[in-house]
C-alpha positions in Angstrom: 18.7 11.4 3.1 17.9 8.7 5.6 14.2 9.0 5.0 14.7 8.5 1.2 16.8 5.3 1.9 14.0 4.0 4.1 11.4 4.6 1.5 13.5 2.9 -1.1 14.0 -0.1 1.1 10.3 -0.4 1.9 9.3 -0.1 -1.8 12.0 -2.7 -2.8 10.9 -5.1 -0.2 7.2 -4.7 -1.1 7.9 -5.3 -4.7 10.1 -8.3 -3.8 7.3 -9.8 -1.7 4.7 -9.2 -4.4 6.9 -11.0 -6.9 7.4 -13.9 -4.5 3.7 -14.3 -4.2 3.1 -13.9 -7.9 5.5 -16.7 -8.6 4.0 -19.1 -6.1 2.0 -22.1 -7.1 -1.4 -21.1 -5.7 -1.9 -18.2 -8.2 -4.8 -18.4 -10.6 -5.8 -16.0 -13.4 -8.4 -14.5 -11.2 -6.0 -13.8 -8.3 -5.7 -10.0 -7.5 -1.9 -10.3 -7.5 -1.9 -10.8 -11.3 -2.9 -7.1 -11.6 0.1 -6.0 -9.5 2.1 -3.1 -10.8 5.5 -2.2 -9.4 5.3 0.2 -6.6 7.3 3.4 -6.8 8.6 5.7 -4.1 6.3 8.4 -5.3 3.3 6.2 -5.0 4.4 5.1 -1.5 4.7 8.7 -0.4 1.2 9.4 -1.7 -0.1 6.4 0.3 1.6 7.6 3.5 0.2 11.1 2.9 -3.3 9.7 2.6 -2.9 7.7 5.8 -1.6 10.7 7.6 -4.4 12.9 6.3 -7.1 10.3 7.3 -5.7 10.4 10.8 -6.0 14.2 11.0 -9.6 14.7 9.8 -12.2 15.0 12.5 -15.7 13.9 11.7 -18.9 13.6 13.6 -19.1 9.9 14.5 -22.9 10.1 14.8 -23.3 9.6 11.1 -21.9 6.1 11.5 -24.5 5.1 14.1 -27.5 3.4 12.5 -30.8 4.6 13.8 
């Protein structure tokens, strides 16, 4: 239950901040914020899951070294 409330709070604050930016004076038609879609708790959970998953995958770092 606490976890759900935390997710709701983060999503609400994220959407609030995006709206605040969207309504600011410095926004042009080409600004990325104009494509903003309201974040949902389900989308946020997917995002967290991807972050967690990226942290658990082990890769061979030698493929990142330019030869």
